KOLRODREN-558462 format. One record per residue (C-alpha): residue in three letters; x negated, y, z. Coordinates in pm, 1 decimal. Layout:
KOLRODREN-558462
+------+----------+----------+----------+
: type :        X :        Y :        Z :
+------+----------+----------+----------+
:  Ala :        X :        Y :        Z :
...
+------+----------+----------+----------+
//
This chain:
KOLRODREN-558462
+------+----------+----------+----------+
: type :        X :        Y :        Z :
+------+----------+----------+----------+
:  Met :    732.8 :  -2871.6 :   1406.9 :
:  Ala :    843.2 :  -2787.6 :   1765.9 :
:  Thr :    871.9 :  -2403.2 :   1841.4 :
:  Val :    895.2 :  -2176.1 :   2155.2 :
:  Ser :   1121.0 :  -1904.0 :   2075.9 :
:  Asp :   1373.5 :  -1621.7 :   2151.7 :
:  Asp :   1684.6 :  -1768.5 :   2337.0 :
:  Asn :   1869.9 :  -1566.4 :   2133.8 :
:  Leu :   1793.7 :  -1677.5 :   1777.9 :
:  Pro :   2080.5 :  -1733.7 :   1537.4 :
:  Lys :   2056.9 :  -2031.7 :   1309.0 :
:  Phe :   2159.2 :  -1811.0 :    960.4 :
:  Met :   2015.7 :  -1473.2 :    880.2 :
:  Arg :   2149.3 :  -1274.1 :    586.8 :
:  Ala :   1860.5 :  -1163.1 :    283.5 :
:  Gln :   1865.8 :   -986.5 :    -38.9 :
:  Phe :   1791.4 :  -1225.4 :   -264.1 :
:  Leu :   1650.5 :  -1148.4 :   -653.3 :
:  Asp :   1843.5 :  -1407.1 :   -847.9 :
:  Ala :   1753.2 :  -1294.3 :  -1200.7 :
:  Phe :   1508.7 :  -1016.3 :  -1325.3 :
:  Asn :   1682.5 :   -677.9 :  -1406.5 :
:  Thr :   1930.4 :   -726.1 :  -1217.0 :
:  Pro :   2046.4 :   -605.4 :   -912.1 :
:  Tyr :   2004.1 :   -768.0 :   -561.0 :
:  Val :   2256.7 :  -1023.3 :   -386.2 :
:  Leu :   2308.0 :  -1061.3 :    -41.5 :
:  Arg :   2404.5 :  -1359.3 :    137.3 :
:  Ser :   2373.5 :  -1594.8 :    410.9 :
:  Val :   2123.4 :  -1883.5 :    450.4 :
:  Pro :   1971.5 :  -2095.4 :    741.9 :
:  Ile :   1638.4 :  -1913.9 :    917.3 :
:  Pro :   1307.1 :  -2080.0 :    745.0 :
:  Thr :   1112.1 :  -2323.6 :   1003.3 :
:  Leu :    767.1 :  -2278.2 :   1123.1 :
:  Gly :    498.5 :  -2498.3 :    932.5 :
:  Ser :    106.0 :  -2458.3 :   1048.9 :
:  Pro :    -23.5 :  -2362.0 :   1389.4 :
:  His :   -101.5 :  -2007.7 :   1217.9 :
:  Glu :    279.4 :  -1941.8 :   1149.8 :
:  Ile :    535.5 :  -1681.9 :   1325.9 :
:  Leu :    860.1 :  -1608.2 :   1265.2 :
:  Ile :    985.6 :  -1232.5 :   1294.5 :
:  Lys :   1275.8 :  -1050.1 :   1321.3 :
:  Val :   1236.0 :   -791.6 :   1033.1 :
:  Asp :   1302.0 :   -441.5 :   1192.8 :
:  Ala :   1203.9 :   -232.0 :    840.1 :
:  Ala :   1128.5 :   -312.1 :    540.4 :
:  Ser :    945.3 :    -70.7 :    293.7 :
:  Tyr :   1001.1 :    -54.4 :   -122.5 :
:  Cys :    682.8 :    -56.8 :   -308.2 :
:  His :    598.0 :    -25.7 :   -694.9 :
:  Thr :    487.4 :   -338.7 :   -745.6 :
:  Asp :    875.8 :   -473.9 :   -631.0 :
:  Ala :   1002.5 :   -232.3 :   -881.4 :
:  Val :    747.2 :   -464.1 :  -1143.4 :
:  Leu :    867.3 :   -773.8 :   -978.4 :
:  Ala :   1201.3 :   -737.8 :  -1080.3 :
:  Ala :   1180.7 :   -628.1 :  -1413.4 :
:  Gly :   1019.4 :   -945.1 :  -1476.5 :
:  Gln :    654.9 :   -758.5 :  -1523.4 :
:  Met :    461.3 :   -956.1 :  -1254.7 :
:  Lys :    199.8 :  -1112.5 :  -1508.1 :
:  Pro :     34.9 :  -1407.0 :  -1551.0 :
:  Asn :    246.4 :  -1536.8 :  -1259.1 :
:  Pro :    598.8 :  -1430.7 :  -1202.0 :
:  Pro :    775.7 :  -1564.2 :   -851.4 :
:  Ser :   1000.4 :  -1831.6 :   -906.0 :
:  Leu :   1384.9 :  -1753.1 :   -858.6 :
:  Pro :   1550.7 :  -1694.9 :   -652.2 :
:  His :   1294.0 :  -1410.4 :   -489.0 :
:  Ile :   1335.1 :  -1219.5 :   -135.0 :
:  Gly :   1115.0 :   -938.2 :   -228.1 :
:  Cys :    914.1 :   -659.3 :    -35.5 :
:  His :    532.4 :   -711.1 :     82.8 :
:  Glu :    514.6 :   -404.9 :    356.6 :
:  Phe :    751.2 :   -422.6 :    658.8 :
:  Ala :    711.6 :   -459.1 :   1022.3 :
:  Gly :    902.5 :   -657.2 :   1288.2 :
:  Thr :    903.3 :   -839.8 :   1623.5 :
:  Ile :    805.1 :  -1197.5 :   1680.4 :
:  Val :   1082.7 :  -1388.6 :   1783.4 :
:  Ala :    903.6 :  -1796.8 :   1785.0 :
:  Leu :    591.4 :  -1967.6 :   1774.1 :
:  Pro :    478.0 :  -2312.2 :   1707.1 :
:  Asn :    370.2 :  -2551.2 :   1964.8 :
:  Gly :    -28.7 :  -2561.9 :   1969.0 :
:  Ser :    -14.1 :  -2210.3 :   1797.3 :
:  Leu :   -335.4 :  -2075.1 :   1710.7 :
:  Ser :   -228.9 :  -1694.8 :   1734.2 :
:  Thr :   -312.0 :  -1442.4 :   2022.4 :
:  Phe :     22.0 :  -1281.1 :   1970.5 :
:  Lys :    364.7 :  -1406.1 :   2174.6 :
:  Ile :    695.7 :  -1351.5 :   2155.6 :
:  Gly :    819.1 :   -972.5 :   2171.2 :
:  Asp :    503.7 :   -848.6 :   2042.4 :
:  Lys :    599.1 :   -529.4 :   1745.2 :
:  Val :    345.9 :   -599.9 :   1453.2 :
:  Gly :    298.6 :   -525.2 :   1064.8 :
:  Val :    298.4 :   -729.9 :    829.4 :
:  Pro :    104.3 :   -664.5 :    431.5 :
:  Gly :    196.6 :   -879.0 :    161.5 :
:  Arg :   -197.3 :  -1036.4 :    135.6 :
:  Ser :   -257.6 :  -1295.4 :    241.2 :
:  Phe :    -52.5 :  -1587.7 :    366.4 :
:  Asn :   -246.8 :  -1944.6 :    450.6 :
:  Pro :   -538.8 :  -1873.1 :    283.0 :
:  Cys :   -747.4 :  -2174.1 :    182.0 :
:  Gly :  -1024.1 :  -2108.5 :    432.7 :
:  Thr :  -1300.5 :  -2269.0 :    215.5 :
:  Cys :  -1357.0 :  -2104.9 :    -89.8 :
:  Phe :  -1657.6 :  -1826.5 :   -124.3 :
:  Glu :  -1371.3 :  -1552.6 :    -55.4 :
:  Cys :  -1243.5 :  -1716.4 :    247.5 :
:  Ala :  -1634.0 :  -1851.3 :    370.4 :
:  Ala :  -1794.6 :  -1462.6 :    285.1 :
:  Gly :  -1659.6 :  -1280.0 :    610.9 :
:  Pro :  -1823.9 :   -903.3 :    655.6 :
:  Thr :  -2158.6 :   -857.6 :    457.9 :
:  Pro :  -2352.8 :   -525.3 :    375.2 :
:  Glu :  -2187.2 :   -453.4 :     89.4 :
:  Asp :  -1821.7 :   -532.5 :    274.2 :
:  Pro :  -1858.2 :   -428.6 :    618.9 :
:  Asp :  -1463.0 :   -438.9 :    675.1 :
:  Ala :  -1432.1 :   -818.7 :    566.4 :
:  Asp :  -1212.9 :  -1054.0 :    792.0 :
:  Pro :  -1453.2 :  -1318.1 :   1001.2 :
:  Pro :  -1500.5 :  -1619.8 :    775.4 :
:  Gly :  -1223.9 :  -1825.9 :    736.4 :
:  Tyr :   -993.3 :  -1589.3 :    663.7 :
:  Ser :   -986.7 :  -1329.5 :    328.2 :
:  Val :   -699.5 :  -1113.1 :    106.4 :
:  Tyr :   -921.0 :  -1206.3 :   -177.8 :
:  Cys :   -832.8 :  -1588.0 :   -132.3 :
:  Ala :   -712.2 :  -1713.4 :   -502.1 :
:  Gly :   -514.4 :  -1991.6 :   -316.9 :
:  Ala :   -312.1 :  -1763.2 :    -65.9 :
:  Leu :     43.4 :  -1668.3 :   -136.5 :
:  Asn :    139.2 :  -1369.4 :    -67.0 :
:  Asn :    472.3 :  -1274.5 :    132.8 :
:  Gly :    742.8 :  -1089.8 :    -71.2 :
:  Ile :    517.9 :  -1170.5 :   -428.2 :
:  Ser :    481.4 :  -1527.4 :   -434.7 :
:  Arg :    682.0 :  -1647.5 :    -84.7 :
:  Pro :   1008.6 :  -1499.2 :     30.2 :
:  Gly :    908.4 :  -1106.2 :    191.8 :
:  Gly :   1084.8 :   -863.6 :    419.7 :
:  Phe :   1423.8 :   -828.3 :    274.7 :
:  Ser :   1562.5 :  -1026.7 :    500.1 :
:  Glu :   1641.1 :  -1034.3 :    850.6 :
:  Tyr :   1413.2 :  -1250.6 :    948.6 :
:  Val :   1048.4 :  -1394.2 :    738.3 :
:  Ile :    787.6 :  -1631.1 :    817.3 :
:  Val :    438.4 :  -1470.7 :    833.2 :
:  Asp :     35.9 :  -1553.4 :    863.0 :
:  Ser :    -53.6 :  -1450.1 :   1210.5 :
:  Arg :   -369.1 :  -1377.7 :   1072.2 :
:  Gln :   -237.7 :  -1095.6 :    841.7 :
:  Leu :    -81.2 :   -928.9 :   1169.8 :
:  Ser :   -188.7 :   -555.5 :   1268.0 :
:  Pro :    -28.5 :   -458.9 :   1632.8 :
:  Ile :    182.3 :   -140.4 :   1606.3 :
:  Pro :     29.0 :    112.4 :   1852.7 :
:  Asn :    244.1 :    365.2 :   2066.5 :
:  Gly :    331.7 :    639.3 :   1845.9 :
:  Leu :    478.6 :    408.1 :   1543.1 :
:  Ser :    806.9 :    349.4 :   1499.6 :
:  Ala :    859.9 :     19.9 :   1298.9 :
:  Val :   1035.4 :    226.5 :   1013.6 :
:  Asp :    668.3 :    454.6 :    987.9 :
:  Thr :    436.1 :    130.9 :   1040.4 :
:  Ala :    658.2 :    -70.8 :    698.0 :
:  Val :    488.0 :    197.7 :    486.2 :
:  Leu :    166.4 :    170.4 :    593.4 :
:  Met :    131.0 :   -175.5 :    546.0 :
:  Cys :     70.7 :   -154.3 :    160.7 :
:  Ala :     82.2 :    176.9 :     62.6 :
:  Gly :    -73.1 :    336.4 :    348.6 :
:  Val :   -335.0 :     41.8 :    339.2 :
:  Thr :   -367.6 :     39.8 :      0.0 :
:  Ile :   -434.2 :    444.8 :    -42.1 :
:  Tyr :   -669.6 :    453.2 :    268.4 :
:  Asn :   -904.6 :    167.2 :    180.1 :
:  Ala :   -902.4 :    301.6 :   -137.3 :
:  Leu :  -1029.5 :    675.9 :     11.5 :
:  Lys :  -1290.6 :    452.7 :    197.8 :
:  Arg :  -1420.3 :    323.7 :   -176.3 :
:  Cys :  -1463.3 :    651.2 :   -260.1 :
:  Ala :  -1801.7 :    676.5 :    -66.9 :
:  Leu :  -1784.7 :   1033.7 :     40.2 :
:  Arg :  -1861.5 :   1226.2 :    322.1 :
:  Pro :  -1691.6 :   1502.9 :    528.4 :
:  Gly :  -1700.8 :   1827.1 :    338.0 :
:  Gln :  -1724.0 :   1679.2 :    -17.8 :
:  Arg :  -1446.7 :   1650.2 :   -272.1 :
:  Val :  -1127.6 :   1422.9 :   -338.6 :
:  Gly :   -874.2 :   1437.8 :   -553.2 :
:  Ile :   -578.3 :   1228.9 :   -550.1 :
:  Ile :   -393.8 :   1212.8 :   -920.0 :
:  Gly :     -6.1 :   1109.8 :   -782.0 :
:  Cys :    -21.9 :   1285.4 :   -515.2 :
:  Gly :    355.2 :   1356.0 :   -452.3 :
:  Gly :    436.3 :    985.1 :   -483.0 :
:  Gly :    469.7 :    725.7 :   -194.7 :
:  Leu :     58.5 :    616.3 :   -167.6 :
:  Gly :    -39.5 :    974.4 :   -338.8 :
:  His :    169.6 :   1181.8 :     11.4 :
:  Leu :     -1.0 :    918.0 :    269.4 :
:  Gly :   -375.4 :    984.4 :     76.2 :
:  Leu :   -327.7 :   1364.4 :    139.3 :
:  Gln :   -312.1 :   1348.5 :    474.7 :
:  Phe :   -560.6 :   1095.5 :    531.7 :
:  Ala :   -801.6 :   1248.0 :    321.6 :
:  Thr :   -766.4 :   1611.7 :    535.1 :
:  Lys :   -820.1 :   1418.9 :    839.7 :
:  Met :  -1117.9 :   1250.4 :    768.8 :
:  Gly :  -1228.9 :   1599.0 :    693.9 :
:  Leu :  -1234.9 :   1623.6 :    298.7 :
:  Lys :  -1229.7 :   1903.9 :     79.9 :
:  Val :   -874.2 :   1761.0 :    -90.7 :
:  Val :   -704.2 :   1826.7 :   -450.6 :
:  Gly :   -370.6 :   1647.0 :   -501.0 :
:  Val :   -245.4 :   1621.1 :   -869.3 :
:  Asp :    113.0 :   1549.5 :  -1006.6 :
:  Asn :    318.5 :   1650.4 :  -1283.1 :
:  Ala :    697.0 :   1661.0 :  -1164.6 :
:  Asp :    914.2 :   1943.7 :   -949.6 :
:  Ala :   1005.5 :   1674.7 :   -700.9 :
:  Pro :    679.0 :   1512.8 :   -613.3 :
:  Leu :    479.7 :   1840.1 :   -599.9 :
:  Gln :    729.1 :   2017.9 :   -409.5 :
:  Leu :    693.8 :   1719.4 :   -180.7 :
:  Ala :    312.7 :   1723.2 :   -192.8 :
:  Arg :    310.0 :   2072.1 :    -92.0 :
:  Gly :    531.3 :   2054.1 :    160.3 :
:  Ile :    297.7 :   1847.0 :    362.3 :
:  Ala :    -80.3 :   1910.8 :    241.5 :
:  Thr :   -224.4 :   2141.4 :    459.3 :
:  Gly :   -553.9 :   2237.7 :    340.2 :
:  Ala :   -521.0 :   2076.9 :     21.5 :
:  Lys :   -535.8 :   2221.5 :   -312.8 :
:  Ile :   -182.7 :   2100.9 :   -539.5 :
:  Ile :   -212.4 :   2096.8 :   -878.7 :
:  Asp :     60.5 :   2082.9 :  -1156.1 :
:  Ser :   -138.5 :   1899.5 :  -1476.9 :
:  Arg :    154.6 :   2053.7 :  -1676.9 :
:  Val :     48.2 :   2395.2 :  -1675.7 :
:  Gln :   -328.6 :   2384.5 :  -1549.4 :
:  Asn :   -577.3 :   2190.8 :  -1746.1 :
:  Ala :   -884.4 :   1963.8 :  -1575.8 :
:  Asp :  -1130.6 :   2203.7 :  -1692.5 :
:  Asp :   -987.7 :   2520.3 :  -1539.5 :
:  Val :   -947.1 :   2367.6 :  -1233.3 :
:  Ala :  -1319.4 :   2223.5 :  -1231.9 :
:  Ile :  -1441.9 :   2541.1 :  -1326.3 :
:  Glu :  -1234.8 :   2679.6 :  -1026.7 :
:  Leu :  -1341.1 :   2459.8 :   -775.1 :
:  Gly :  -1736.9 :   2521.6 :   -908.0 :
:  Asn :  -1682.7 :   2904.2 :   -879.7 :
:  Glu :  -1551.4 :   2833.4 :   -492.2 :
:  Asp :  -1881.3 :   2572.8 :   -423.5 :
:  Gly :  -2103.3 :   2859.5 :   -534.7 :
:  Lys :  -2196.4 :   2613.9 :   -816.4 :
:  Glu :  -2361.3 :   2780.0 :  -1191.1 :
:  Glu :  -2346.1 :   2479.4 :  -1419.3 :
:  Arg :  -2043.3 :   2334.7 :  -1543.4 :
:  Ala :  -2168.7 :   1953.1 :  -1540.2 :
:  Asp :  -2201.2 :   1991.1 :  -1124.4 :
:  Met :  -1868.4 :   2138.9 :  -1092.8 :
:  Gly :  -1591.3 :   1943.2 :   -992.4 :
:  Leu :  -1456.3 :   1656.0 :   -755.5 :
:  Asp :  -1740.7 :   1401.9 :   -608.8 :
:  Ser :  -1463.5 :   1150.9 :   -631.5 :
:  Val :  -1067.6 :   1034.1 :   -774.7 :
:  Val :   -854.2 :    830.3 :   -673.3 :
:  Ile :   -605.6 :    699.6 :   -990.6 :
:  Leu :   -269.0 :    648.5 :   -897.4 :
:  Pro :    -53.2 :    663.7 :  -1181.1 :
:  Glu :    -55.3 :    406.9 :  -1496.6 :
:  Ser :    -78.5 :    681.8 :  -1707.8 :
:  Gln :   -396.7 :    717.6 :  -1948.8 :
:  Lys :   -276.3 :   1130.1 :  -1980.7 :
:  Ala :   -318.7 :   1083.9 :  -1562.3 :
:  Phe :   -652.2 :    897.8 :  -1590.4 :
:  Asp :   -790.7 :   1080.9 :  -1830.6 :
:  Tyr :   -713.7 :   1439.8 :  -1629.3 :
:  Gly :   -869.7 :   1251.4 :  -1303.9 :
:  Ile :  -1205.4 :   1180.0 :  -1514.1 :
:  Ser :  -1233.3 :   1518.9 :  -1618.9 :
:  Leu :  -1171.3 :   1681.0 :  -1302.6 :
:  Leu :  -1528.8 :   1477.1 :  -1175.8 :
:  Arg :  -1867.4 :   1632.7 :  -1140.0 :
:  Asn :  -2159.1 :   1443.4 :  -1358.5 :
:  His :  -2259.3 :   1148.0 :  -1099.2 :
:  Gly :  -1885.8 :   1146.6 :   -971.1 :
:  Arg :  -1711.6 :    822.6 :   -875.5 :
:  Cys :  -1324.7 :    720.9 :  -1022.8 :
:  Val :  -1126.3 :    471.9 :   -785.6 :
:  Leu :   -846.0 :    305.4 :   -972.9 :
:  Val :   -553.1 :    169.8 :   -743.8 :
:  Ser :   -298.5 :    117.5 :  -1120.3 :
:  Phe :   -348.8 :   -139.6 :  -1292.3 :
:  Pro :   -108.8 :    -74.1 :  -1609.6 :
:  Glu :    -24.6 :   -372.6 :  -1814.6 :
:  Arg :   -232.8 :   -239.7 :  -2123.8 :
:  Gly :   -494.1 :   -116.9 :  -1916.6 :
:  Phe :   -672.1 :    243.9 :  -1978.5 :
:  His :   -909.6 :    329.9 :  -2227.3 :
:  Ile :  -1262.1 :    481.3 :  -2073.9 :
:  Ser :  -1458.9 :    640.1 :  -2287.1 :
:  Ala :  -1838.5 :    525.5 :  -2295.9 :
:  Arg :  -1983.1 :    890.0 :  -2309.5 :
:  Asp :  -1803.1 :    955.1 :  -2002.5 :
:  Ile :  -2004.6 :    653.3 :  -1863.1 :
:  Val :  -2318.3 :    670.1 :  -2015.2 :
:  Phe :  -2401.8 :   1054.8 :  -2006.1 :
:  Arg :  -2226.0 :   1185.4 :  -1744.2 :
:  Asp :  -2286.3 :    873.3 :  -1519.1 :
:  Ile :  -1953.2 :    847.0 :  -1413.1 :
:  Ser :  -1910.5 :    499.2 :  -1174.8 :
:  Ile :  -1552.5 :    329.6 :  -1195.3 :
:  Val :  -1430.1 :     98.0 :   -900.2 :
:  Gly :  -1086.9 :    -90.9 :   -830.7 :
:  Ser :   -931.5 :    -81.5 :   -503.5 :
:  Leu :   -679.2 :   -371.9 :   -388.7 :
:  Val :   -544.5 :   -322.7 :    -78.4 :
:  Gly :   -763.5 :   -408.9 :    260.4 :
:  Ser :   -889.9 :   -640.9 :    484.5 :
:  Asn :   -626.4 :   -693.2 :    803.7 :
:  Lys :   -954.4 :   -520.1 :   1029.1 :
:  Thr :   -876.6 :   -237.4 :    800.9 :
:  Ser :   -487.7 :   -269.7 :    829.7 :
:  Arg :   -560.1 :   -230.7 :   1199.4 :
:  Glu :   -762.7 :     60.9 :   1149.5 :
:  Val :   -501.7 :    229.1 :    943.5 :
:  Leu :   -208.6 :    233.6 :   1197.5 :
:  Lys :   -483.9 :    299.2 :   1459.8 :
:  Phe :   -573.5 :    625.6 :   1257.2 :
:  Ala :   -213.4 :    718.0 :   1196.8 :
:  Ala :    -92.0 :    709.9 :   1504.5 :
:  Glu :   -400.3 :    922.2 :   1631.2 :
:  His :   -403.4 :   1148.2 :   1343.4 :
:  Gln :     21.3 :   1184.5 :   1329.6 :
:  Val :      0.8 :   1052.8 :    985.8 :
:  Lys :    359.0 :    990.3 :    909.5 :
:  Ala :    509.1 :    890.9 :    524.1 :
:  Val :    797.8 :   1157.9 :    430.2 :
:  Leu :   1062.7 :    891.8 :    355.4 :
:  Arg :   1451.5 :    813.2 :    340.1 :
:  Thr :   1617.7 :    502.9 :    521.5 :
:  Phe :   1898.9 :    254.8 :    441.8 :
:  Pro :   2023.3 :    -52.9 :    536.9 :
:  Leu :   1998.6 :   -400.2 :    448.9 :
:  Ser :   2329.3 :   -411.8 :    246.4 :
:  Arg :   2240.9 :   -132.0 :     49.5 :
:  Leu :   1931.3 :   -228.3 :   -119.7 :
:  Asn :   2028.4 :   -178.0 :   -465.4 :
:  Asp :   2132.4 :    160.4 :   -387.4 :
:  Leu :   1753.3 :    255.5 :   -253.4 :
:  Val :   1649.9 :     77.5 :   -600.3 :
:  Val :   1838.9 :    299.8 :   -750.1 :
:  Glu :   1724.5 :    604.7 :   -583.4 :
:  Tyr :   1356.3 :    508.2 :   -628.2 :
:  His :   1408.6 :    510.9 :   -995.4 :
:  Lys :   1476.6 :    853.5 :  -1012.2 :
:  Gly :   1075.2 :    909.6 :   -922.0 :
:  Glu :   1137.0 :   1167.2 :   -627.9 :
:  Gly :    839.2 :   1095.0 :   -460.6 :
:  Gly :    777.1 :    964.4 :    -94.5 :
:  Lys :    872.9 :    622.5 :     13.8 :
:  Leu :   1220.9 :    440.7 :     73.8 :
:  Val :   1261.2 :    172.0 :    351.8 :
:  Ile :   1526.2 :    -67.6 :    488.9 :
:  Asp :   1584.3 :      7.5 :    848.0 :
:  Met :   1741.6 :   -322.0 :   1004.5 :
:  Ser :   1894.0 :   -108.9 :   1257.8 :
:  Leu :   2123.4 :     79.2 :   1033.0 :
:  Pro :   2492.8 :     -9.3 :   1009.4 :
:  Asp :   2606.6 :   -146.3 :    680.3 :
+------+----------+----------+----------+
//
């Protein structure tokens, strides 16, 4: 397809390839990809963030549909538009700075998900013809090439313009971690002044969630069980109560919250909603125990073996459990505007593209925050 492009566009690019599961990435040079459909756009990647899903994928645990190898990962990144197809259906132009999530590349446009559009139950859904839930769509960095490369083709309908006040590095971490936790908090369906808990509050999603929830006017309780994440959470969680689950049991915390709220009955003490981020059964149980009767649990994590759920909690306490998966393009744009307006930023460390394997080593130390490839850094 003929294109309109930046005059300085090179013929080749560097990319980090996963050639086999459970092996280091390999950096090599390959031709820059060419555009296909009128919805496609070529961007120069400015920053690419590492996500827990990247670790799951690299370990060969992305089931039931692992990616074909070799593979270029990363599904949360940001960049600059450098080429458009002739007859482009996008309103973006060359030089625009954009954030890119993983979902959803070239959806079918006709399935029930794509056709639905916004509804009273889901007012944040994208207009008919595009859906992040389309089963026929590909996903950047998971089922197709992603952001651990100097250039990548994206779907113009995925993109969110970067507002003033956010850098490419700031934006990259928001395009999965930020959108996911923001959407989960919206699914809590709370009013300002109600209580929300974030289990795993010192991780990449969690520490962003502390900031989002506080700025939403919620009373926030963060829970973690490791020294470095707890220290990180306490450093950024102005106004939030941070709990070390190793030393405080959930029942005592719920009673303490109830006393603060002037409650007299144990069943009415605790959180109105909780977001579960870790894949641990203990973390899930702790979060459920923090809920008051009629509370809501929002699941973001999806451990391979699932969670054991107590029917007694659901039947006798009227606890509801819902899932939350990233968010629509409308939500992605809302996240960036909210983050810019309220100065929500990740605690992060940056690495050049050539040091992606060093980044992975740091990730597995579990010290919290986010790790990002910054393409402006020298090798």
